[in-house]
Steps between C-alpha positions, in 0.01 A plus 500: 500500500619853426392833644601758240501877560501693178659842487231679302418846621799544735706712259484359148299239316160440358251213485623404154851432638375253760195355331652182356714423808215546744258299285745210484565510874128526579378202296264318733527766769236736636696820561364740757674829572437860601547779248681831532438783564202389711715264704749731670849400617570259669190303390686315224782393731259388770298307242803330352626402846160358595491305177848356556401394852185338364690314229770397746234369735382261233810284574631521148832338434589760234408867516667798329451874534616704202458843346656778299534874546263607777384141533857391561517753783178358647644148501779615729263647760 
């Protein structure tokens, strides 16, 4: 399982840059996330941490957290 944090909207990027990657990662998934600017900082970091705890609590033998740009920063929090 992978928890991927895309960097769209942090500084650079657009949906067209991430569309194919996110679609391939999300095959069979039911993504649920808050949107900016309605979700103010640190909502995204709290949400990603809660998700990682939930995934980790599922006793998975393999779990990865990844991201790029702003998403890469979030993975380190």
